[in-house]
Every structure is written in structure tokens, then in C-alpha cells.
Backbone as a printed PyTorch tensor [residue, N CA C, xyz], in Angstrom:
tensor([[[  1.1200,  -1.2250,  -0.0460],
         [ -0.4580,  -0.2930,   0.0200],
         [  1.1510,   1.0990,  -0.2150]],

        [[  0.6490,   1.9910,  -1.2410],
         [  1.6760,   3.3510,  -1.0500],
         [  1.0070,   4.0540,  -0.0360]],

        [[  1.6620,   5.5000,   0.0110],
         [  1.5030,   6.3570,   1.6240],
         [ -0.0540,   7.3440,   0.8410]],

        [[ -0.3510,   7.5950,  -0.3110],
         [ -1.3640,   7.5360,  -1.1280],
         [ -2.9360,   6.9750,  -0.5310]],

        [[ -2.3190,   5.6170,  -0.9260],
         [ -3.1850,   4.5770,  -0.2520],
         [ -3.8230,   4.0460,   1.0240]],

        [[ -2.9610,   5.1820,   1.7920],
         [ -3.0520,   4.9100,   3.5340],
         [ -3.7350,   5.6740,   4.0380]],

        [[ -5.1170,   4.5800,   4.6890],
         [ -6.6220,   5.1200,   4.8150],
         [ -5.8720,   6.2360,   6.7110]],

        [[ -6.7360,   7.3950,   6.1040],
         [ -6.3700,   8.2640,   7.3340],
         [ -7.3640,   8.3690,   8.2890]],

        [[ -6.5970,   7.8680,   9.2220],
         [ -7.5240,   7.6580,  10.5270],
         [ -7.6260,   8.6460,  11.3840]],

        [[ -7.1350,  10.1950,  11.1770],
         [ -7.4170,  10.7370,  11.6810],
         [ -7.5030,  11.0530,  14.0680]],

        [[ -7.0210,  10.6780,  13.7550],
         [ -6.7000,  10.0780,  15.1200],
         [ -6.8200,  12.1980,  16.0700]],

        [[ -7.3400,  11.7620,  16.9960],
         [ -7.4670,  12.7180,  17.8510],
         [ -6.8080,  12.7230,  19.1290]],

        [[ -6.4700,  13.7600,  20.2560],
         [ -6.2200,  13.4350,  21.8190],
         [ -7.6130,  12.9250,  22.1500]],

        [[ -7.5630,  12.6600,  23.5900],
         [ -8.6320,  13.0470,  24.5050],
         [ -9.4610,  14.4290,  24.6870]],

        [[ -8.4950,  15.2860,  24.9750],
         [ -9.1180,  17.0250,  24.5130],
         [-10.1410,  17.5770,  22.7220]],

        [[ -9.2500,  16.3770,  22.2480],
         [ -9.9560,  16.5780,  21.2530],
         [-11.2530,  16.1540,  20.7290]],

        [[-11.1630,  14.4700,  21.0630],
         [-12.7690,  13.6080,  21.0510],
         [-13.3650,  14.2740,  22.3550]],

        [[-13.0010,  14.6100,  23.3160],
         [-13.7250,  15.4150,  24.6550],
         [-14.5990,  16.0570,  23.6080]],

        [[-14.0820,  17.4980,  22.6010],
         [-14.3170,  18.5990,  22.7180],
         [-15.6590,  18.0090,  21.5070]],

        [[-15.5850,  16.8920,  20.3600],
         [-16.2090,  16.5990,  19.5890],
         [-17.4200,  16.4660,  20.3140]],

        [[-17.7850,  15.3340,  20.8550],
         [-18.9330,  14.4930,  21.7490],
         [-19.1090,  15.9040,  22.6290]],

        [[-18.8090,  16.8040,  22.8030],
         [-18.7800,  17.4580,  24.0300],
         [-19.4100,  17.2350,  25.1750]],

        [[-17.8600,  16.7550,  25.5560],
         [-17.5940,  16.0850,  26.9180],
         [-16.5540,  16.0780,  27.2930]],

        [[-16.3540,  16.7770,  28.7090],
         [-14.8260,  16.5690,  29.6520],
         [-14.2840,  15.7750,  29.2870]],

        [[-12.7150,  15.9990,  29.0210],
         [-11.9580,  14.7900,  29.0960],
         [-11.5400,  13.8680,  30.3630]],

        [[-12.5790,  14.4840,  31.8630],
         [-12.4920,  13.6210,  32.7630],
         [-13.2420,  12.7190,  32.1020]],

        [[-14.3800,  13.0670,  32.0380],
         [-15.8100,  11.7540,  31.3660],
         [-15.4120,  10.8680,  30.6770]],

        [[-14.0260,  10.7650,  29.4050],
         [-13.2470,   9.7000,  28.0610],
         [-12.6930,   8.8460,  29.6220]],

        [[-12.2340,   9.9120,  30.2440],
         [-11.2510,   9.1890,  31.4340],
         [-12.0490,   7.7460,  31.8330]],

        [[-12.9670,   8.5600,  33.2830],
         [-13.4730,   7.3260,  33.4540],
         [-14.6050,   6.2800,  32.4540]],

        [[-14.6070,   6.6030,  31.7890],
         [-14.8320,   5.7090,  30.9580],
         [-14.6120,   4.5170,  30.7590]],

        [[-13.0040,   4.8050,  29.7940],
         [-11.9810,   3.9130,  29.8860],
         [-11.9660,   2.9400,  30.9030]],

        [[-11.4820,   3.4090,  32.4070],
         [-11.7550,   2.9680,  33.3910],
         [-12.4790,   1.8080,  33.8580]],

        [[-13.9760,   2.4970,  33.3870],
         [-14.9890,   1.1030,  33.8410],
         [-15.1930,   0.8720,  32.7670]],

        [[-14.7070,   0.8940,  31.0640],
         [-14.5750,  -0.1670,  30.4160],
         [-15.8630,   0.3040,  29.3950]],

        [[-16.3230,   1.0880,  29.5110],
         [-17.4440,   1.7830,  28.4620],
         [-16.8690,   2.7650,  27.6500]],

        [[-17.7860,   3.6640,  27.2140],
         [-17.8670,   4.5150,  26.0170],
         [-17.2600,   4.3730,  24.3490]],

        [[-16.7030,   4.9280,  23.4450],
         [-15.9510,   4.8290,  22.7780],
         [-14.3450,   4.0860,  22.3410]],

        [[-14.3100,   3.7680,  21.7190],
         [-12.8240,   2.6150,  21.2280],
         [-11.8880,   3.8150,  21.0160]],

        [[-10.8280,   3.3650,  21.7520],
         [-10.0360,   4.4930,  21.6550],
         [ -8.4840,   3.5540,  21.5920]],

        [[ -7.3730,   3.5420,  20.8900],
         [ -6.0400,   3.7140,  20.4610],
         [ -4.9310,   3.7910,  21.6680]],

        [[ -3.9280,   3.2900,  22.4050],
         [ -3.2600,   3.1120,  23.2510],
         [ -1.7770,   3.5050,  22.5170]],

        [[ -1.2880,   4.2360,  22.7130],
         [ -0.0240,   4.5120,  21.7240],
         [  1.4330,   4.9470,  23.0170]],

        [[  1.6120,   3.5900,  23.9420],
         [  2.5850,   4.0110,  24.6590],
         [  1.4530,   4.7690,  26.0390]],

        [[  1.9340,   5.8650,  26.3760],
         [  1.0830,   6.5120,  27.4320],
         [  0.2680,   7.1240,  26.9490]],

        [[  0.2640,   7.4010,  25.7090],
         [ -1.2860,   8.2600,  25.0920],
         [ -2.0040,   7.6220,  24.3350]],

        [[ -2.8850,   8.2920,  24.8310],
         [ -4.2400,   7.9700,  24.1170],
         [ -5.1740,   8.7200,  23.2140]],

        [[ -5.6560,   7.5530,  21.8480],
         [ -5.9280,   8.4740,  20.8490],
         [ -7.4760,   8.1280,  20.2190]],

        [[ -8.1450,   8.6130,  19.7540],
         [ -9.1970,   8.0600,  19.2000],
         [ -9.0910,   8.4130,  17.6330]],

        [[-10.1120,   7.3080,  17.0900],
         [-10.0600,   7.9960,  16.0870],
         [-11.4620,   8.2470,  15.6290]],

        [[-11.3820,   9.6510,  14.6880],
         [-12.8980,   9.8270,  14.6290],
         [-13.9180,   9.5080,  14.0330]],

        [[-13.4290,   8.3730,  13.1560],
         [-14.8360,   7.2090,  13.0890],
         [-15.0720,   6.0580,  14.0560]],

        [[-14.0560,   5.6670,  15.0990],
         [-14.4930,   5.5000,  16.2010],
         [-16.1050,   6.3960,  16.8430]],

        [[-15.7550,   7.5270,  17.1990],
         [-16.0380,   8.3910,  17.6120],
         [-17.6650,   8.4490,  17.5370]],

        [[-17.9950,   8.2320,  15.4040],
         [-18.8700,   8.6520,  14.9590],
         [-19.6500,   6.9900,  15.3100]],

        [[-19.3440,   5.9570,  15.2840],
         [-19.6260,   5.1050,  14.8440],
         [-20.4370,   4.7420,  16.7450]],

        [[-19.3460,   5.1600,  17.6630],
         [-19.8640,   5.2520,  19.1340],
         [-21.3640,   6.3700,  19.0510]],

        [[-21.1030,   6.7970,  18.1090],
         [-22.5210,   8.0700,  18.5010],
         [-24.1330,   7.0330,  18.0220]],

        [[-23.9330,   6.2040,  16.5780],
         [-24.6370,   5.5380,  16.2860],
         [-24.8120,   4.7970,  16.9910]],

        [[-24.1360,   4.1620,  17.9800],
         [-24.9070,   3.1090,  18.7880],
         [-25.9480,   3.4760,  19.5100]],

        [[-25.5700,   5.0020,  20.0390],
         [-25.8800,   5.3220,  21.5970],
         [-27.0730,   6.3460,  20.6140]],

        [[-27.2880,   5.9680,  19.4390],
         [-28.6190,   7.2150,  18.9380],
         [-29.9130,   6.5880,  19.4970]],

        [[-30.8460,   6.9910,  20.3910],
         [-32.3520,   6.5710,  20.8080],
         [-33.4730,   6.6110,  20.3470]],

        [[-33.9080,   6.3990,  19.2230],
         [-35.2520,   6.5220,  18.4460],
         [-36.2790,   7.5420,  18.9170]],

        [[-37.4180,   7.8250,  18.7330],
         [-38.6460,   7.9470,  19.3610],
         [-39.3230,   6.9370,  20.1140]],

        [[-39.6100,   7.2410,  21.4210],
         [-40.2780,   6.0900,  21.7790],
         [-39.3310,   5.2490,  22.8100]],

        [[-38.1040,   6.0010,  22.3040],
         [-37.2070,   5.0890,  24.0810],
         [-36.7210,   3.9560,  22.9160]],

        [[-37.1280,   3.1510,  21.9740],
         [-35.7830,   2.5160,  21.4900],
         [-34.7930,   2.5840,  20.8290]],

        [[-33.8760,   2.3520,  21.1500],
         [-32.5190,   1.8680,  20.8250],
         [-32.4050,   1.4050,  19.2820]],

        [[-32.1760,   2.0030,  18.8940],
         [-31.5060,   1.5030,  17.2820],
         [-30.7980,   0.1760,  16.6370]]])
């Protein structure tokens, strides 16, 4: 695969991911500790979130009117 074919993972920092979700970074930390929330990547001690993982998480969290989960 050449560099032009490399998928764009669009990694976000914890602060950027929290801002994207309109949450506080501490919320993402708590979710990681509890094994919940969006998928993340650990690069050494750095935590990163792929934009598509955040979008997938939002899709799974969507509630349809009437209280039925999608």
C-alpha cells in the first residue's frame, strides 16, 4: 500500500475527542476506567481516538423516538 492509499485514521487527542463529543476529558477517562465509551488507541502512554470510532459510538448511542434503541 502506498502513502496515497494509506487510510486516514484521523487520530484525535483525548481533549479533541471530548470536544468533538461535547464532553469533559475527565468523562472519557472515567469511561475508559469503567470499560465503557468509544474505542480508543493507546500509543505508549498517549490515548488517541479515531474520528470514525467516535462517529460509530454516536450511532450506537442513538435513541429513536419512543425510547427504542436503534
